[in-house]
N, C-alpha and C positions, 0 to 999 in steps of 0.2 A: 515209251521212255523217251524215244525219236520228238514221237509226237509230242510228249511235254516238254522238253527239252526245246523244241522251236515255239511253241505255245509262251513261255515263260519269258525267252531270248525276244522274242517279238512288245512281249508289255514291257520289258525293260528297256529297249529301244523307242518304246513310245515315253515312257515315263522320262526317256532322259531327251527329249526334242523340245527343242526352244525354237519358240516363235516372237519376231517383232512385236512390240507391245506400245502403240504409240501413247502419247499424252491425253490424258480424256480433260475434253472441256470444262472439267471441275478443277482438277487440276491444274490446267493452266490458268485458270481465270482464280485462284488459291494463289498459286506467285505470284502469281504480279500485283494480287492486293499485298501479298506478304513484301513484298519489292519496293511498294509505293512506302509502305511503314518506314521498312530500313532503311531506305536510302537518306533520311535525313533526321535519323533518329537522333536523341540522346543531344543533339548540340542546343551549345547556347543560343538563347535565344536573344532578337536584334531588339535593344529597348534605347537605346538612341541614336543620333545620325552617326553613321561613322563614317570615320578619316582613312587618309591613306596608308595609316602602318595596320588597322585593327584590319582592312579588308584584306592586305597580305597575310597577318593572326589569323582570320579566319581561314583563308585560302589554303596557307599550311598546316592548319589543324583538320579540316575538315574539307578540303578537293579527293574528290575519290581517286582520280591518276597518283598523286600522291601516295595517298592510302594502297595501294596497292604493293609502290613499291616498296612501300615499309614492310608489307606481309612479304612481300619476297626476301629483304631485309634479314628479316624474323626469321623466313623459312631458310637459307642458306645458313644461318646462325645456327640453326636445330638441325640439318644434316651436319655442322661441321661437329658440334657437340657429339654426334652419331656416330661419327665417324672414328673419333677417339674409341670408343669402345671396341671397334675392329682390331687394335693391336693387342686385346688381353688375350690370355688364354682360355680355351675353351672349356667350361666345368659342365659335362653334360652328365644327368642321372637317365637312369632307364628302369623299368620295372619290366614285368614280363609273366606273365601265366601262360601251362601250357600243360594241358590233360589229354585221356584218352580212358575207350571204354576197359579197356584192359593191361594185360603190364607188357612193356618191351621185355622180350630175350633176348639172349643170343645161346650158342652150341658151338663144341669147336670139332673141327675138322684135322686128321690127323693128315698130311699130306705125304705120311709115309706107308701107313696103314688103308687110308684113306676110307678108314674110319672114325665115329665120332669119339671122341676122347673126353667129351664133358657134356653132362646133363645140360640142356635148356636150364640155365637161370636168368636170372636180372639185378642190375645195381640201379636202378631210377623208381620211381613212386608212380603213380598215375596221374599224379595233382602235383601242379612241381611250380614252385613262388621262386620268381629270381628276380635280384635286383644289384644294380652297381652306382658308384661316383665316380666318374676317371676325368683327371684332369691332366688338358695336352696343349700341348705350345707347339706350332710351329714358325721355326725360325724365317722363312721365306716369307710366310703370308704376314708376319711381325713387320717385314721390311717394306713389303707392299701396300700394307694396308696404312703405314705410317706416310710414305709416298703421296697414296689417294686422300691424307689424313691434311696433308699440305698442302694440295692440290684446290681443296673445299675450303682450307681458309683462304687462299688466294679467292673462290671469289666470292666469297663473302665480301671480301674485299671490292669484288667491282661490284654488287649489289650496293654497296654505300656509297659509291661514284654515280652511278643510276641517281640511284636516290636524290644524290647531288644537281645531277644534271636536270632532273625534274621538278626540283624545287626552286632551280635559278628562272625555268623557264616558266615556270604557272606566277614569278614572282614579277620576272619583268609581262607578261602578261596583264596582271593585275594593273598596274602602272598604266598601261594604257588603257583599258579597261577604263580604269577610275575616274580618270582625264576626260574621256569622251561622255563619261557616264555626268559627271560633273557639270561640263558644256551641255548635257543632253536636261538638265536641272534647272539650268539659267535660260533655257533660249528655248525651250518647247514652250512652254506659258507661251513668249509673245512669237513666238510663229502661229499657234493658233490664234492669237489676236490679230495679226498679222491676215492670217489667211484670210478671217472672216472678214474684216472688211475689205479684200478683194474682194470675195466676191459680191459681197454688195455690193461695191461698186460697178462688177462686170452686170450684174445684173439689171442696176442700172439704166449701163450703157445701152444694151440690149433691148431695154423696154425703150430709150429713146430713141434707136435705130427703126423700132418697128412701127413708131410715130412717126417720123422721117423729121424729128427736130432737130436733126443734126445731121452733117455730109456724110453719106454711106461711106466713103473712105476714110473719113476720117473715124467714125468711127468703129470700123473695123479698123482699123491699126489701133487704135489706144484699144480693143476689147486683144487683137495680138498678144500686146507688150501687160495687159491684163494673164493673159493667161499663159505667157513667160514665167511670171511673175510667180505665178502659181504654181507652176511644174517647179520651179527652181524649191520654192517653198518645202514642197513634197519629196524632193527627192534633198533637204536637210531632213527635212524629220525622220524618212525611212535610214539614214545615217546615224540619225540619234536614237530614236528609241531601242533599235536593239541593242547600244552600249553598257545600256544598266541591265538589258537581261542578261549581257555576257558576264556581266560582272556578277552578279548574281550565282550564276553558273558555275562561276571560279570559285566563289565563296561556298559551294555547295547549296543556295538558299532556294528551298523548290519555288517553280516557277509560276510567277502570281505574287511573291513574299510582296509584302510593303514594306518599303523601307526606304529611308534617306541618309544624303548625304552631307559631310561638310564640306561647304563649298571655299576652300582657301583662295587667299587671295593669289591671280595668277601673273602679279606682274613682278614676282620673284626673280631675278636674273640666274640663273643656274653655274655651279663655281665652271670656271675652265679646267682643262684635264693638265693637271702637272705634270704625268708622265711624259715621258719621247716614248717616242716608237716603238728603239731601243728595247727600251725596257720595257714596255708592253707587251713586246712579241716574247720576252724570254717571259714573264712573269705569266703568260698563256699556256707555254710550253713545258713548265713547271706544276701547273695547277689544273689544267683543262682535264675533264673526269675522261673524255675519248683518248686522251693519250695517255691515261694513266691504265685504263682500262684497258689496252693495249701491251701494255707492258706486264700487267699485273696475265695475262692471257700469254705473252713470252715464255712466265717463269710456270705458267703451269704447262705448259707443251715442253719446256724442259725438265719436266720434272717425270714427262710421260718418256720421255728415255731412258730415268734412270729406272722407270718401272719393267721396260721392255729387259734391262741391263740383269735385274733381279730375275727379271719369271725365264732367264735361259741357266738361274745357278740351280743346283741340285737342292732339294732342301730335305729339312731335319727336322725331324718332331720326336719329342719325349714326351713319355704317357707315364701319368700314376691313378692310380685308380685304386677304392676297396670293391670289394663283392661278398653278396651275400643270395646262398643258395636254399631252399628249406628243403632239399633232398636228405633222407636221414641215410640213406646209404653212403655217402660222399662221409670220407673219416675228418675232411676241414669243410665247416659249412660257409664260414668268413676266410676270407684272404686280402692280404696286398697285393697290385700288379704295375709293376714297373719294367719300364722295356722303354728301346727309339725303335726309330726307324726311317730312315734314309733311303729319295726317290728323288729321278731326275727323266723328266723328260727330254730326250734327246734330242728329239723333233725341234723345240724351239728352239735350239740352236739356230737351224738355218732359218725360221722367220727372224733373226734377229738382224738379220742384215737388210731386207723389206721394210722391215721397220723404223730400223735407225731414217732411211729412204724417208719413210712417209714423213715421222718427225723432223728432217732438216726441213723441210717441203714447208713442212707448216711455217716454220722458222720461217725460212725464207718468205714465205704468203704474209705472214702477222709483221716482218722488217719492210715490204713492202706497203701494206697500211697503215703502217707508222711514219713514214716518209710522207704518204699522203695526203693524213690526215695532220700533218704537220702544215707542209704547204697550207693546206687548208685553212688551220687555226691562225696563221699568219696571214693570208688574206682576208680572214676574221675580222682580224684586230686591224689590219689598217682600211678596213672597209670601216668598222663601227668606229674608227678616229677622226675618219673623212666627216660620217654622215652625220657626228655629232656635230663636228664644227660646221658642215651647210646648215645642219637642222639651226642652231642657235644664229644661223644668219637670219634663216626664213623667221624664225621667230621673231626677230627686229622688226625684218621689214614687214609683217604680219602685225605689230604693235603699232608701229607707224604709220600701218592704211588703218588698224583700228581707230586710232587717234583723228586723223584727217577727217574722219567720214562722221566721226564724230560731229566736227566743227560744220559740218557741209550740211548735215544733220537739222543743227542751230538756227543754221543760215537759211535753210528750205521752212520748219518751221514756222521760225520767226515772219517770212514772206507770204507763207498760207494765210497765217493769222491777218492779214497788213490785207489780205485778196490778190499779191501779187502774184500769186503763186498755185499752178492747179492742185487738185485733189491726185491726179496723176502723177507729178512732180512727186508729191508728197509721199504717196502709195510707192512708189520707185527708188528713192533715196533712203527711205527705211526698209525697204527690202536689203537694197547695198550696205546698210547699216549693220543689219542681222545676217548679211553673209559675211562680212567684214568682222563681227565677230565671231562666230564659228571658226571662220578659216581663222581667226586668232587662236580659240581655246584647240583648235586642231592640233594647230602650232606647238603649242603647249604641249600638249599630251605624247605628241612624235618629240618634241624636245626631251622630256622623262622619262618616255622610251628610248630612248638612243643614250639618255646618261645613263639606266639600269643597263642597257646593252653593253656600255664599256668594262663594265667589271665582269660582267656573262663572259664575255669575251676570254676576257682574261683568267676564266675561271676563279674570280675571290667569287666565296658566298656572299649572297643575298642577305645571311642569317648568320648567328653566331653559331659555332662551330656545338660549341654544347646544347643547341636545339635542336629536338628532334620532330616537333611538329605534336608531339603529344601532352605540351603544357597549357593549360589554360588558357582561352583569347587575351585576359589581361596581361598574364607575364612575358607572350607572346607578342602581343603591341609593345610592352614597353620595350624586350630589347631589341625590335625593329626599331623602334623611335632612337632608341640611344646613337645604334651602330648607322645608322642612317644620319644621323645630326651629326656627330663623332666625325664621320665619313667628309661632310659635307664641308664643314668649318676645318678637316685638316684640308679638304680643296683650296677653300678661300685665303689658308694663311700660306699660302706655298705660291700662291696669285702673285 
């Protein structure tokens, strides 16, 4: 018997052993292929040039970071709905079966004579089926569940604030990437043409130097300037070529997707800031998602103290149920059951004091974090306001520089045609003109980003409050267009 039991125990233990099983190459390959297909599935195709507001709309609808926040918000909403069920009474149904190979029985022993006073008898069948349906409700559990449900509601509101924050950041990034990508579409072709001219001229200069048809120092100085121009061209290309890829990533377009952009007029002046610094700070302190999140955290923490107080109270449970039993020896095979029970874990009283101290310490931490965030938000508002004003001035300077450089290039080209200007001078001024144009576009992109950052720093949403990102692209585009055009028009009216 001992040997049999030992063998059985070893077999049981061997069957319960769990060994790590890494993913197989086939599983990894399958997952990778499925992810490639799913990452941009069910997206509306790009059929026309994309303007700024459609780029924002596509980012809100398809950006995966924003989808994560949407899913987080949906999860918190489901958890909130689920927590409401914890406040309901418990309704428990039980069914059971008990059997044995013989009858259970009993006899009695006289305590006086120490003799058997009753022959063996039974009051139970060998096979018995039982069932019951019990309704119970604990007042203390209801109170705790109500507090936890309120905390879940605040966590849902926190998820909404995080979604707002991510959406505003994505739209701000889209504005910057869009204007840089517009600059790239305007200038990359010109840069490639200029690079070809520089390469041809550099080759010609090197051949002339090898044939000693020009002074060595003059040729080398000329080549040095051409190489410097070539390096500057490639630097500009590097800065511009990634802009469209960054915009595509924000819109969740697969890398390498071919799309074109609407090339708007870059000469439009941005509206001035109508808000005073004090108004902007107060608006930010009321609207910023980070500060609202801390306020909700404080509310959750205050409810933790309520939960601690409830846990220290006695528990009272009421019970109501119906029972059935197949045992024919019973006089009543079914009956109603009712009762009440009170219990109190006295040790919870000793935990109440330390719990209060922990809750107050957490509240102090949240309060200090709120003050730190307040200072950070006020600083961000001040910096965004100053940055926007400074970038407006930089934009005016870049526009002026570009206009002057265009006039210089016009004069140089005329002189080159007349034979009064060298090819070297023409290439240099063409390069300077492209550099001025790139700087103008970059300054415009940064000013647009600073303009959007003004509203983000104040916590003013870059999209209408009724939008969630689940709407189709055309609806999102129309809403964003109306919002920003009305916002810019209001700014211009107050100037």
